[in-house]
C-alpha positions in Angstrom: 3.9 25.3 5.2 7.4 25.2 7.7 9.9 23.2 6.8 9.8 21.0 10.5 5.9 20.8 9.1 6.8 19.1 6.3 10.1 17.2 7.1 7.3 16.2 10.3 5.6 15.0 7.3 6.9 12.5 5.1 9.1 11.9 8.1 5.1 9.8 8.9 5.1 9.1 5.9 8.1 6.8 5.6 7.3 5.1 9.4 3.5 4.6 7.7 4.1 2.3 4.3 6.9 0.2 6.5 3.5 -1.9 7.8 2.1 -2.3 4.5 1.6 -5.6 3.9 -2.1 -6.7 3.2 -4.2 -8.3 5.7 -5.3 -12.5 4.8 -8.8 -10.2 4.2 -7.6 -7.5 2.2 -5.9 -10.9 0.1 -9.3 -12.1 -0.4 -10.7 -8.9 -1.4 -8.4 -8.7 -4.1 -9.1 -12.1 -4.9 -12.8 -12.0 -5.4 -12.3 -8.8 -7.4 -9.1 -9.4 -9.8 -9.1 -12.2 -12.9 -5.6 -14.4 -11.9 -3.5 -12.4 -14.4 -5.2 -9.1 -12.6 -3.7 -10.3 -9.3 0.2 -11.4 -10.6 0.7 -7.5 -11.9 -1.4 -6.4 -8.2 1.3 -8.8 -6.3 4.4 -6.9 -8.3 3.5 -3.8 -7.2 5.3 -2.5 -4.2 3.4 -3.5 -0.7 3.1 0.2 -0.4 0.9 0.6 -4.1 -0.8 -2.3 -3.4 -2.0 0.0 -0.5 -3.1 2.5 -2.1 -4.9 1.0 -4.5 -7.3 0.0 -1.9 
């Protein structure tokens, strides 16, 4: 993979991570499947990590 290809890939990753807030539907899924303690831990994570978990 060329340097330009890798750079473009990383730039796309950065821009994709900027819009990572959860939708109301995704928050409902979290509420339906996680205990209160698990939700506390989940929402303590960075938004990009929350998105990755879903």
